[in-house]
Biopython code that builds the backbone (N, CA, C, O; Angstrom):
import numpy as np
from Bio.PDB.StructureBuilder import StructureBuilder

atoms = [
    (1, "MET", "N", (132.621, 109.755, 38.660)),
    (1, "MET", "CA", (131.463, 110.173, 39.511)),
    (1, "MET", "C", (130.571, 108.694, 38.805)),
    (1, "MET", "O", (130.827, 108.419, 37.633)),
    (2, "PRO", "N", (129.716, 107.951, 39.452)),
    (2, "PRO", "CA", (129.390, 106.907, 39.872)),
    (2, "PRO", "C", (127.528, 106.884, 38.800)),
    (2, "PRO", "O", (126.489, 107.167, 39.395)),
    (3, "ARG", "N", (127.529, 106.642, 37.823)),
    (3, "ARG", "CA", (126.201, 106.671, 36.731)),
    (3, "ARG", "C", (125.112, 106.345, 37.948)),
    (3, "ARG", "O", (125.456, 105.510, 38.785)),
    (4, "GLU", "N", (124.158, 106.809, 38.038)),
    (4, "GLU", "CA", (122.771, 106.266, 38.197)),
    (4, "GLU", "C", (122.302, 105.079, 37.685)),
    (4, "GLU", "O", (122.970, 104.699, 36.723)),
    (5, "LYS", "N", (121.232, 104.237, 38.042)),
    (5, "LYS", "CA", (120.767, 103.000, 36.873)),
    (5, "LYS", "C", (119.615, 103.435, 37.112)),
    (5, "LYS", "O", (119.070, 103.685, 38.187)),
    (6, "ARG", "N", (118.925, 103.597, 35.094)),
    (6, "ARG", "CA", (117.981, 103.832, 35.234)),
    (6, "ARG", "C", (116.853, 102.783, 35.003)),
    (6, "ARG", "O", (117.091, 101.785, 34.322)),
    (7, "SER", "N", (115.213, 103.063, 35.747)),
    (7, "SER", "CA", (114.819, 101.803, 35.114)),
    (7, "SER", "C", (113.930, 102.257, 33.756)),
    (7, "SER", "O", (114.068, 103.289, 33.100)),
    (8, "LYS", "N", (113.041, 101.235, 33.559)),
    (8, "LYS", "CA", (112.762, 101.436, 32.117)),
    (8, "LYS", "C", (111.461, 102.390, 32.347)),
    (8, "LYS", "O", (110.738, 102.462, 33.341)),
    (9, "PRO", "N", (111.394, 103.077, 31.154)),
    (9, "PRO", "CA", (110.026, 103.899, 30.905)),
    (9, "PRO", "C", (108.685, 103.144, 30.944)),
    (9, "PRO", "O", (108.217, 102.352, 30.125)),
    (10, "GLU", "N", (108.097, 103.682, 32.331)),
    (10, "GLU", "CA", (106.588, 102.757, 32.268)),
    (10, "GLU", "C", (105.491, 103.426, 31.571)),
    (10, "GLU", "O", (105.449, 104.655, 31.506)),
    (11, "LYS", "N", (104.626, 102.693, 31.061)),
    (11, "LYS", "CA", (103.120, 102.973, 30.449)),
    (11, "LYS", "C", (102.646, 104.209, 31.468)),
    (11, "LYS", "O", (102.799, 104.260, 32.689)),
    (12, "ILE", "N", (101.943, 105.317, 30.469)),
    (12, "ILE", "CA", (101.525, 106.803, 31.190)),
    (12, "ILE", "C", (99.949, 105.669, 31.532)),
    (12, "ILE", "O", (98.983, 106.427, 31.442)),
    (13, "ALA", "N", (99.672, 104.858, 31.718)),
    (13, "ALA", "CA", (98.690, 103.867, 31.562)),
    (13, "ALA", "C", (98.276, 103.586, 33.538)),
    (13, "ALA", "O", (97.466, 103.869, 34.422)),
    (14, "ASN", "N", (99.995, 102.569, 33.146)),
    (14, "ASN", "CA", (100.214, 102.230, 34.633)),
    (14, "ASN", "C", (100.287, 103.202, 36.065)),
    (14, "ASN", "O", (99.894, 103.084, 37.225)),
    (15, "VAL", "N", (101.205, 104.471, 35.074)),
    (15, "VAL", "CA", (101.146, 105.474, 36.216)),
    (15, "VAL", "C", (100.603, 106.154, 36.328)),
    (15, "VAL", "O", (100.595, 106.813, 37.367)),
    (16, "LEU", "N", (99.709, 106.425, 35.152)),
    (16, "LEU", "CA", (97.955, 106.992, 36.176)),
    (16, "LEU", "C", (97.179, 106.197, 37.151)),
    (16, "LEU", "O", (96.675, 106.501, 38.233)),
    (17, "SER", "N", (97.218, 105.119, 36.491)),
    (17, "SER", "CA", (96.108, 103.766, 36.869)),
    (17, "SER", "C", (97.250, 103.898, 38.694)),
    (17, "SER", "O", (96.716, 103.637, 39.771)),
    (18, "SER", "N", (98.193, 104.169, 38.627)),
    (18, "SER", "CA", (98.645, 104.076, 40.102)),
    (18, "SER", "C", (98.549, 104.824, 41.333)),
    (18, "SER", "O", (98.395, 104.466, 42.501)),
    (19, "PHE", "N", (98.714, 106.262, 40.629)),
    (19, "PHE", "CA", (98.471, 107.879, 41.235)),
    (19, "PHE", "C", (97.086, 107.422, 41.565)),
    (19, "PHE", "O", (97.059, 106.719, 42.576)),
    (20, "LEU", "N", (95.946, 107.621, 41.002)),
    (20, "LEU", "CA", (94.273, 107.195, 41.066)),
    (20, "LEU", "C", (94.003, 106.555, 42.563)),
    (20, "LEU", "O", (93.083, 106.780, 43.349)),
    (21, "GLU", "N", (95.240, 105.598, 42.681)),
    (21, "GLU", "CA", (94.729, 104.781, 43.563)),
    (21, "GLU", "C", (95.594, 105.013, 45.200)),
    (21, "GLU", "O", (95.171, 104.883, 46.349)),
    (22, "GLN", "N", (97.160, 105.464, 44.578)),
    (22, "GLN", "CA", (97.652, 106.376, 45.846)),
    (22, "GLN", "C", (97.167, 107.274, 46.528)),
    (22, "GLN", "O", (97.233, 107.341, 47.756)),
    (23, "SER", "N", (96.455, 108.312, 45.548)),
    (23, "SER", "CA", (95.615, 109.243, 45.783)),
    (23, "SER", "C", (94.317, 108.950, 45.884)),
    (23, "SER", "O", (94.175, 109.760, 44.968)),
    (24, "GLY", "N", (93.452, 108.658, 46.057)),
    (24, "GLY", "CA", (92.380, 107.525, 46.697)),
    (24, "GLY", "C", (91.092, 108.383, 45.678)),
    (24, "GLY", "O", (89.997, 108.921, 45.843)),
    (25, "LEU", "N", (91.800, 108.166, 44.874)),
    (25, "LEU", "CA", (90.496, 108.870, 42.943)),
    (25, "LEU", "C", (90.568, 107.955, 42.577)),
    (25, "LEU", "O", (90.602, 108.213, 41.374)),
    (26, "ALA", "N", (90.642, 106.703, 42.666)),
    (26, "ALA", "CA", (90.750, 105.599, 41.527)),
    (26, "ALA", "C", (88.956, 105.482, 41.677)),
    (26, "ALA", "O", (88.251, 105.941, 40.778)),
    (27, "ALA", "N", (88.304, 104.774, 42.996)),
    (27, "ALA", "CA", (86.920, 104.812, 43.220)),
    (27, "ALA", "C", (85.673, 106.232, 42.888)),
    (27, "ALA", "O", (84.445, 106.313, 42.914)),
    (28, "ARG", "N", (86.915, 107.274, 42.559)),
    (28, "ARG", "CA", (85.361, 108.598, 42.290)),
    (28, "ARG", "C", (85.626, 108.575, 40.674)),
    (28, "ARG", "O", (84.756, 109.217, 40.085)),
    (29, "VAL", "N", (86.563, 108.024, 39.850)),
    (29, "VAL", "CA", (86.958, 107.855, 38.539)),
    (29, "VAL", "C", (85.575, 106.660, 38.729)),
    (29, "VAL", "O", (84.469, 107.162, 38.926)),
    (30, "ASP", "N", (85.639, 105.670, 38.688)),
    (30, "ASP", "CA", (84.888, 104.189, 38.221)),
    (30, "ASP", "C", (83.257, 105.087, 39.139)),
    (30, "ASP", "O", (82.122, 105.001, 38.672)),
    (31, "GLN", "N", (83.575, 105.795, 40.337)),
    (31, "GLN", "CA", (82.113, 106.637, 39.997)),
    (31, "GLN", "C", (81.385, 106.995, 39.231)),
    (31, "GLN", "O", (80.359, 106.518, 38.744)),
    (32, "ALA", "N", (82.045, 108.081, 39.072)),
    (32, "ALA", "CA", (81.601, 108.860, 37.404)),
    (32, "ALA", "C", (81.561, 108.555, 36.236)),
    (32, "ALA", "O", (81.398, 109.447, 35.403)),
    (33, "ALA", "N", (81.676, 107.410, 35.899)),
    (33, "ALA", "CA", (81.922, 106.672, 35.033)),
    (33, "ALA", "C", (80.143, 106.259, 34.246)),
    (33, "ALA", "O", (79.775, 106.072, 33.086)),
    (34, "ILE", "N", (79.445, 106.261, 35.556)),
    (34, "ILE", "CA", (78.494, 105.815, 35.319)),
    (34, "ILE", "C", (77.586, 107.072, 34.400)),
    (34, "ILE", "O", (76.598, 106.977, 33.672)),
    (35, "ILE", "N", (78.342, 108.128, 34.774)),
    (35, "ILE", "CA", (76.764, 109.459, 33.927)),
    (35, "ILE", "C", (77.288, 109.251, 32.315)),
    (35, "ILE", "O", (76.373, 109.600, 31.571)),
    (36, "PRO", "N", (78.781, 108.673, 31.359)),
    (36, "PRO", "CA", (78.605, 108.857, 30.329)),
    (36, "PRO", "C", (78.158, 107.537, 29.667)),
    (36, "PRO", "O", (78.037, 107.400, 28.450)),
    (37, "GLU", "N", (77.825, 106.164, 30.988)),
    (37, "GLU", "CA", (77.484, 105.082, 30.790)),
    (37, "GLU", "C", (75.330, 105.085, 31.161)),
    (37, "GLU", "O", (74.438, 104.251, 31.009)),
    (38, "TRP", "N", (75.368, 105.910, 31.456)),
    (38, "TRP", "CA", (73.847, 106.345, 31.925)),
    (38, "TRP", "C", (72.704, 105.188, 30.943)),
    (38, "TRP", "O", (72.349, 104.088, 31.366)),
    (39, "GLU", "N", (72.346, 105.700, 29.778)),
    (39, "GLU", "CA", (71.501, 104.601, 28.764)),
    (39, "GLU", "C", (71.777, 103.295, 29.356)),
    (39, "GLU", "O", (71.024, 102.713, 30.138)),
    (40, "GLN", "N", (73.109, 102.793, 28.856)),
    (40, "GLN", "CA", (73.130, 101.929, 28.850)),
    (40, "GLN", "C", (73.065, 100.969, 29.960)),
    (40, "GLN", "O", (72.872, 99.754, 29.924)),
    (41, "LEU", "N", (73.268, 101.769, 30.970)),
    (41, "LEU", "CA", (72.853, 100.912, 32.290)),
    (41, "LEU", "C", (71.598, 101.259, 32.862)),
    (41, "LEU", "O", (71.697, 100.920, 34.042)),
    (42, "VAL", "N", (70.570, 101.707, 32.688)),
    (42, "VAL", "CA", (69.280, 102.213, 32.926)),
    (42, "VAL", "C", (68.444, 102.344, 31.659)),
    (42, "VAL", "O", (67.493, 103.123, 31.607)),
    (43, "GLY", "N", (68.768, 101.663, 30.758)),
    (43, "GLY", "CA", (67.593, 101.381, 29.221)),
    (43, "GLY", "C", (67.637, 102.953, 29.019)),
    (43, "GLY", "O", (67.953, 103.976, 29.626)),
    (44, "ALA", "N", (67.074, 102.485, 27.668)),
    (44, "ALA", "CA", (66.977, 103.919, 26.803)),
    (44, "ALA", "C", (65.470, 104.544, 26.847)),
    (44, "ALA", "O", (64.972, 105.611, 26.489)),
    (45, "GLN", "N", (64.987, 103.337, 27.468)),
    (45, "GLN", "CA", (63.095, 104.608, 27.922)),
    (45, "GLN", "C", (63.756, 105.610, 29.378)),
    (45, "GLN", "O", (63.593, 106.829, 29.314)),
    (46, "ILE", "N", (64.248, 105.202, 30.228)),
    (46, "ILE", "CA", (64.564, 105.576, 31.426)),
    (46, "ILE", "C", (65.699, 106.522, 31.575)),
    (46, "ILE", "O", (65.882, 107.178, 32.600)),
    (47, "ALA", "N", (66.789, 106.593, 30.061)),
    (47, "ALA", "CA", (67.017, 107.473, 29.592)),
    (47, "ALA", "C", (66.791, 108.474, 29.361)),
    (47, "ALA", "O", (67.361, 109.474, 29.799)),
    (48, "SER", "N", (65.701, 108.404, 28.450)),
    (48, "SER", "CA", (64.865, 108.842, 27.387)),
    (48, "SER", "C", (64.890, 110.269, 28.329)),
    (48, "SER", "O", (65.417, 111.212, 27.738)),
    (49, "VAL", "N", (64.385, 110.573, 29.742)),
    (49, "VAL", "CA", (63.228, 110.874, 30.383)),
    (49, "VAL", "C", (64.187, 111.572, 31.886)),
    (49, "VAL", "O", (63.768, 112.227, 32.841)),
    (50, "THR", "N", (65.508, 111.112, 31.567)),
    (50, "THR", "CA", (66.283, 111.701, 32.715)),
    (50, "THR", "C", (67.848, 112.104, 32.135)),
    (50, "THR", "O", (68.402, 112.027, 31.039)),
    (51, "THR", "N", (68.180, 112.508, 33.304)),
    (51, "THR", "CA", (69.277, 113.297, 33.272)),
    (51, "THR", "C", (70.414, 113.167, 34.141)),
    (51, "THR", "O", (70.584, 114.065, 34.966)),
    (52, "PRO", "N", (71.432, 111.957, 34.092)),
    (52, "PRO", "CA", (72.301, 111.726, 35.589)),
    (52, "PRO", "C", (73.008, 113.268, 35.751)),
    (52, "PRO", "O", (73.385, 113.649, 34.643)),
    (53, "VAL", "N", (73.303, 114.301, 36.868)),
    (53, "VAL", "CA", (73.828, 115.372, 36.709)),
    (53, "VAL", "C", (75.408, 115.214, 37.402)),
    (53, "VAL", "O", (76.406, 115.421, 36.710)),
    (54, "MET", "N", (75.486, 114.886, 38.614)),
    (54, "MET", "CA", (76.398, 114.078, 39.207)),
    (54, "MET", "C", (76.312, 113.282, 39.900)),
    (54, "MET", "O", (75.320, 112.559, 39.988)),
    (55, "ILE", "N", (77.516, 113.177, 40.713)),
    (55, "ILE", "CA", (78.084, 112.031, 41.975)),
    (55, "ILE", "C", (78.400, 112.743, 43.289)),
    (55, "ILE", "O", (79.585, 113.061, 43.193)),
    (56, "SER", "N", (77.875, 113.196, 44.602)),
    (56, "SER", "CA", (78.696, 113.569, 45.703)),
    (56, "SER", "C", (79.556, 112.800, 46.315)),
    (56, "SER", "O", (79.294, 111.614, 46.115)),
    (57, "ARG", "N", (80.287, 112.936, 46.844)),
    (57, "ARG", "CA", (81.481, 112.050, 47.664)),
    (57, "ARG", "C", (80.674, 110.924, 48.439)),
    (57, "ARG", "O", (81.061, 109.772, 48.634)),
    (58, "ASP", "N", (79.308, 111.572, 48.898)),
    (58, "ASP", "CA", (79.130, 110.376, 50.077)),
    (58, "ASP", "C", (77.862, 109.755, 49.123)),
    (58, "ASP", "O", (76.806, 109.583, 49.732)),
    (59, "GLY", "N", (77.889, 109.305, 47.257)),
    (59, "GLY", "CA", (77.941, 108.189, 46.902)),
    (59, "GLY", "C", (75.887, 108.762, 46.725)),
    (59, "GLY", "O", (75.015, 107.894, 46.720)),
    (60, "THR", "N", (75.558, 110.203, 46.611)),
    (60, "THR", "CA", (74.788, 110.444, 46.140)),
    (60, "THR", "C", (74.842, 110.858, 44.790)),
    (60, "THR", "O", (75.583, 111.761, 44.400)),
    (61, "LEU", "N", (73.968, 110.127, 43.970)),
    (61, "LEU", "CA", (73.579, 110.280, 42.731)),
    (61, "LEU", "C", (72.318, 111.184, 42.268)),
    (61, "LEU", "O", (71.218, 110.651, 42.412)),
    (62, "PHE", "N", (72.349, 112.323, 41.799)),
    (62, "PHE", "CA", (71.648, 113.356, 41.396)),
    (62, "PHE", "C", (70.959, 112.712, 40.294)),
    (62, "PHE", "O", (71.580, 111.712, 39.931)),
    (63, "VAL", "N", (69.517, 113.000, 39.391)),
    (63, "VAL", "CA", (69.340, 113.165, 38.420)),
    (63, "VAL", "C", (67.859, 113.693, 37.950)),
    (63, "VAL", "O", (66.815, 113.137, 38.290)),
    (64, "ALA", "N", (67.911, 114.471, 37.390)),
    (64, "ALA", "CA", (66.962, 115.704, 36.536)),
    (64, "ALA", "C", (66.173, 114.658, 36.233)),
    (64, "ALA", "O", (66.744, 113.610, 35.931)),
    (65, "VAL", "N", (64.685, 114.699, 36.243)),
    (65, "VAL", "CA", (63.962, 113.943, 35.637)),
    (65, "VAL", "C", (62.898, 114.579, 34.900)),
    (65, "VAL", "O", (62.568, 115.696, 35.298)),
    (66, "ARG", "N", (62.259, 114.061, 33.845)),
    (66, "ARG", "CA", (61.205, 115.402, 32.951)),
    (66, "ARG", "C", (59.564, 115.228, 33.761)),
    (66, "ARG", "O", (58.966, 116.303, 33.711)),
    (67, "THR", "N", (59.268, 114.820, 34.022)),
    (67, "THR", "CA", (57.981, 114.906, 34.642)),
    (67, "THR", "C", (57.735, 114.457, 36.139)),
    (67, "THR", "O", (57.967, 113.267, 36.353)),
    (68, "SER", "N", (57.289, 115.239, 37.240)),
    (68, "SER", "CA", (56.623, 114.435, 39.020)),
    (68, "SER", "C", (56.361, 112.581, 38.373)),
    (68, "SER", "O", (56.932, 111.575, 38.793)),
    (69, "ALA", "N", (55.032, 112.707, 36.958)),
    (69, "ALA", "CA", (54.921, 111.154, 36.902)),
    (69, "ALA", "C", (55.975, 110.340, 37.393)),
    (69, "ALA", "O", (56.115, 109.828, 38.503)),
    (70, "TRP", "N", (56.701, 110.304, 36.366)),
    (70, "TRP", "CA", (58.235, 109.790, 36.353)),
    (70, "TRP", "C", (59.172, 109.773, 37.336)),
    (70, "TRP", "O", (59.914, 108.889, 37.765)),
    (71, "MET", "N", (59.026, 110.735, 37.569)),
    (71, "MET", "CA", (59.439, 110.686, 39.301)),
    (71, "MET", "C", (59.199, 109.879, 40.239)),
    (71, "MET", "O", (60.037, 109.292, 40.924)),
    (72, "GLN", "N", (57.967, 109.810, 40.315)),
    (72, "GLN", "CA", (57.123, 108.568, 41.301)),
    (72, "GLN", "C", (57.997, 107.730, 40.478)),
    (72, "GLN", "O", (59.128, 107.586, 40.941)),
    (73, "GLU", "N", (57.829, 107.337, 39.736)),
    (73, "GLU", "CA", (57.779, 105.969, 38.686)),
    (73, "GLU", "C", (59.202, 105.099, 39.419)),
    (73, "GLU", "O", (59.321, 103.987, 39.934)),
    (74, "LEU", "N", (60.349, 106.473, 39.104)),
    (74, "LEU", "CA", (61.460, 106.322, 39.357)),
    (74, "LEU", "C", (61.395, 105.981, 40.941)),
    (74, "LEU", "O", (61.752, 104.890, 41.385)),
    (75, "SER", "N", (61.202, 106.393, 41.252)),
    (75, "SER", "CA", (61.463, 106.527, 43.396)),
    (75, "SER", "C", (61.306, 105.445, 43.837)),
    (75, "SER", "O", (61.977, 105.040, 44.786)),
    (76, "LEU", "N", (60.324, 104.684, 43.210)),
    (76, "LEU", "CA", (59.713, 103.117, 42.791)),
    (76, "LEU", "C", (60.642, 102.857, 42.783)),
    (76, "LEU", "O", (61.136, 102.829, 43.911)),
    (77, "MET", "N", (61.503, 102.516, 41.731)),
    (77, "MET", "CA", (62.384, 101.654, 41.508)),
    (77, "MET", "C", (63.842, 101.360, 41.207)),
    (77, "MET", "O", (64.536, 100.634, 40.495)),
    (78, "GLU", "N", (63.982, 102.756, 42.558)),
    (78, "GLU", "CA", (65.367, 102.915, 43.160)),
    (78, "GLU", "C", (65.994, 101.999, 43.081)),
    (78, "GLU", "O", (66.899, 101.915, 42.250)),
    (79, "PRO", "N", (65.666, 100.943, 44.013)),
    (79, "PRO", "CA", (66.311, 99.731, 44.409)),
    (79, "PRO", "C", (67.049, 98.934, 43.626)),
    (79, "PRO", "O", (68.211, 98.564, 43.794)),
    (80, "GLN", "N", (65.966, 98.584, 42.372)),
    (80, "GLN", "CA", (66.703, 97.924, 41.544)),
    (80, "GLN", "C", (67.620, 98.647, 39.895)),
    (80, "GLN", "O", (68.251, 98.044, 39.027)),
    (81, "LEU", "N", (67.289, 100.185, 40.054)),
    (81, "LEU", "CA", (68.442, 101.193, 39.624)),
    (81, "LEU", "C", (69.371, 101.342, 40.699)),
    (81, "LEU", "O", (70.169, 102.261, 40.517)),
    (82, "LEU", "N", (69.489, 100.759, 41.675)),
    (82, "LEU", "CA", (70.780, 101.299, 42.347)),
    (82, "LEU", "C", (71.674, 99.359, 42.755)),
    (82, "LEU", "O", (72.767, 99.167, 43.288)),
    (83, "ARG", "N", (71.130, 98.786, 42.480)),
    (83, "ARG", "CA", (71.648, 97.196, 41.951)),
    (83, "ARG", "C", (72.057, 97.209, 40.258)),
    (83, "ARG", "O", (72.734, 96.431, 39.587)),
    (84, "ALA", "N", (71.605, 97.975, 40.046)),
    (84, "ALA", "CA", (72.196, 97.913, 38.501)),
    (84, "ALA", "C", (73.344, 98.989, 38.069)),
    (84, "ALA", "O", (74.156, 98.837, 37.156)),
    (85, "LEU", "N", (73.178, 100.491, 39.232)),
    (85, "LEU", "CA", (74.163, 101.017, 38.844)),
    (85, "LEU", "C", (75.721, 100.267, 39.949)),
    (85, "LEU", "O", (76.727, 100.460, 39.266)),
    (86, "ASN", "N", (76.065, 99.652, 41.119)),
    (86, "ASN", "CA", (76.115, 99.427, 41.903)),
    (86, "ASN", "C", (76.732, 97.806, 41.109)),
    (86, "ASN", "O", (77.959, 97.723, 41.160)),
    (87, "ALA", "N", (76.298, 97.064, 40.691)),
    (87, "ALA", "CA", (77.462, 96.351, 39.854)),
    (87, "ALA", "C", (77.732, 96.309, 38.892)),
    (87, "ALA", "O", (77.819, 95.260, 38.255)),
    (88, "ARG", "N", (78.001, 97.648, 38.372)),
    (88, "ARG", "CA", (79.240, 98.404, 37.404)),
    (88, "ARG", "C", (79.646, 98.987, 37.810)),
    (88, "ARG", "O", (80.515, 99.397, 37.041)),
    (89, "THR", "N", (79.740, 99.998, 39.620)),
    (89, "THR", "CA", (80.827, 100.233, 40.211)),
    (89, "THR", "C", (81.604, 98.804, 40.880)),
    (89, "THR", "O", (82.605, 99.080, 41.542)),
    (90, "GLY", "N", (81.278, 97.387, 40.789)),
    (90, "GLY", "CA", (81.668, 96.740, 41.500)),
    (90, "GLY", "C", (81.458, 96.356, 42.865)),
    (90, "GLY", "O", (82.207, 95.767, 43.644)),
    (91, "GLY", "N", (79.951, 96.936, 43.049)),
    (91, "GLY", "CA", (79.138, 96.367, 44.633)),
    (91, "GLY", "C", (79.332, 97.839, 45.091)),
    (91, "GLY", "O", (79.880, 98.798, 44.549)),
    (92, "SER", "N", (78.415, 97.615, 46.791)),
    (92, "SER", "CA", (78.418, 98.531, 47.119)),
    (92, "SER", "C", (79.457, 98.426, 48.547)),
    (92, "SER", "O", (79.502, 99.150, 49.542)),
    (93, "GLU", "N", (80.044, 97.518, 48.266)),
    (93, "GLU", "CA", (81.554, 97.473, 49.297)),
    (93, "GLU", "C", (82.800, 98.131, 49.066)),
    (93, "GLU", "O", (83.496, 98.464, 50.025)),
    (94, "LYS", "N", (83.155, 98.355, 47.870)),
    (94, "LYS", "CA", (83.911, 98.454, 47.465)),
    (94, "LYS", "C", (84.581, 100.346, 48.087)),
    (94, "LYS", "O", (84.247, 101.491, 47.781)),
    (95, "ASP", "N", (85.461, 99.848, 48.899)),
    (95, "ASP", "CA", (86.180, 100.969, 49.484)),
    (95, "ASP", "C", (86.993, 102.136, 48.920)),
    (95, "ASP", "O", (88.197, 102.005, 48.701)),
    (96, "MET", "N", (86.214, 103.490, 48.642)),
    (96, "MET", "CA", (86.985, 104.392, 48.714)),
    (96, "MET", "C", (88.730, 105.055, 49.020)),
    (96, "MET", "O", (89.386, 105.898, 48.408)),
    (97, "GLY", "N", (89.015, 104.278, 50.156)),
    (97, "GLY", "CA", (89.628, 105.186, 51.178)),
    (97, "GLY", "C", (88.544, 105.932, 51.654)),
    (97, "GLY", "O", (87.401, 106.200, 51.284)),
    (98, "HIS", "N", (89.673, 106.307, 53.093)),
    (98, "HIS", "CA", (88.911, 107.500, 53.922)),
    (98, "HIS", "C", (87.657, 107.099, 54.618)),
    (98, "HIS", "O", (87.112, 107.889, 55.390)),
    (99, "GLY", "N", (87.112, 105.771, 54.359)),
    (99, "GLY", "CA", (85.488, 105.034, 54.917)),
    (99, "GLY", "C", (84.527, 105.494, 53.679)),
    (99, "GLY", "O", (83.310, 105.623, 53.806)),
    (100, "ARG", "N", (85.197, 105.712, 52.537)),
    (100, "ARG", "CA", (83.621, 105.681, 51.874)),
    (100, "ARG", "C", (84.017, 104.700, 50.655)),
    (100, "ARG", "O", (84.985, 104.202, 50.081)),
    (101, "SER", "N", (81.960, 104.792, 50.651)),
    (101, "SER", "CA", (81.768, 104.204, 49.565)),
    (101, "SER", "C", (82.333, 104.347, 47.507)),
    (101, "SER", "O", (82.627, 105.389, 46.920)),
    (102, "ALA", "N", (82.311, 103.454, 47.140)),
    (102, "ALA", "CA", (82.166, 104.051, 45.881)),
    (102, "ALA", "C", (81.164, 103.199, 45.470)),
    (102, "ALA", "O", (80.613, 104.118, 44.865)),
    (103, "ALA", "N", (80.566, 102.429, 45.295)),
    (103, "ALA", "CA", (79.283, 102.566, 45.358)),
    (103, "ALA", "C", (77.792, 103.461, 45.503)),
    (103, "ALA", "O", (77.347, 103.361, 46.646)),
    (104, "ILE", "N", (77.058, 104.187, 44.721)),
    (104, "ILE", "CA", (76.128, 104.516, 44.871)),
    (104, "ILE", "C", (74.489, 104.492, 45.928)),
    (104, "ILE", "O", (73.396, 103.940, 45.797)),
    (105, "ALA", "N", (75.077, 105.363, 46.893)),
    (105, "ALA", "CA", (74.470, 105.252, 48.085)),
    (105, "ALA", "C", (72.762, 104.870, 47.759)),
    (105, "ALA", "O", (72.117, 103.822, 47.805)),
    (106, "ARG", "N", (72.411, 106.357, 47.400)),
    (106, "ARG", "CA", (71.228, 106.828, 47.030)),
    (106, "ARG", "C", (71.149, 107.391, 45.935)),
    (106, "ARG", "O", (72.225, 107.563, 45.362)),
    (107, "ILE", "N", (69.921, 107.869, 45.259)),
    (107, "ILE", "CA", (69.404, 108.758, 44.100)),
    (107, "ILE", "C", (68.714, 110.126, 44.434)),
    (107, "ILE", "O", (67.656, 110.263, 45.049)),
    (108, "HIS", "N", (69.298, 110.851, 44.053)),
    (108, "HIS", "CA", (68.218, 112.068, 44.814)),
    (108, "HIS", "C", (67.809, 112.580, 43.436)),
    (108, "HIS", "O", (68.624, 113.081, 42.662)),
    (109, "TRP", "N", (66.166, 112.394, 43.089)),
    (109, "TRP", "CA", (66.157, 112.784, 41.772)),
    (109, "TRP", "C", (64.998, 114.674, 41.915)),
    (109, "TRP", "O", (64.220, 115.016, 42.806)),
    (110, "ARG", "N", (65.283, 115.185, 41.041)),
    (110, "ARG", "CA", (64.477, 116.225, 40.631)),
    (110, "ARG", "C", (63.975, 116.758, 39.314)),
    (110, "ARG", "O", (64.863, 116.727, 38.463)),
    (111, "LEU", "N", (62.926, 117.196, 38.918)),
    (111, "LEU", "CA", (62.615, 118.081, 38.371)),
    (111, "LEU", "C", (63.540, 118.631, 37.251)),
    (111, "LEU", "O", (64.549, 119.204, 37.662)),
    (112, "GLY", "N", (63.355, 118.547, 35.786)),
    (112, "GLY", "CA", (64.114, 119.038, 35.092)),
    (112, "GLY", "C", (64.971, 118.760, 34.404)),
    (112, "GLY", "O", (65.832, 119.612, 34.181)),
    (113, "ALA", "N", (65.047, 117.646, 33.893)),
    (113, "ALA", "CA", (65.263, 116.664, 32.426)),
    (113, "ALA", "C", (65.121, 117.536, 31.479)),
    (113, "ALA", "O", (65.212, 117.189, 30.302)),
]
sb = StructureBuilder()
sb.init_structure("model")
sb.init_model(0)
sb.init_chain("A")
sb.init_seg("    ")
for serial, (resi, resn, name, xyz) in enumerate(atoms, 1):
    if name == "N":
        sb.init_residue(resn, " ", resi, " ")
    sb.init_atom(name, np.array(xyz, "f"), 0.0, 1.0, " ", f" {name:<3s}", serial, name[0])
structure = sb.get_structure()
């Protein structure tokens, strides 16, 4: 009976990375990393009055804001915030597979931080 040739064991990080890429989840994981990095990305002042809640598959970031005054101010700052957030995810053209972008496309502000 012939012996099967075994390959070398692979590092779990490589296996996981390969799985995420093949399954189309890698870009979603990159997107989701924005939430724990929120304060570093937007700064302490904005982070103190906001809470990132979730990111939808279409790239909408839902953020709770403490006051309506801040919500209006942040709405005006949205283009700059999107640039900063998308610089972290690799830009607006990063493909997630299935025609979806890994970038944050828009921010939905709501009261309730």
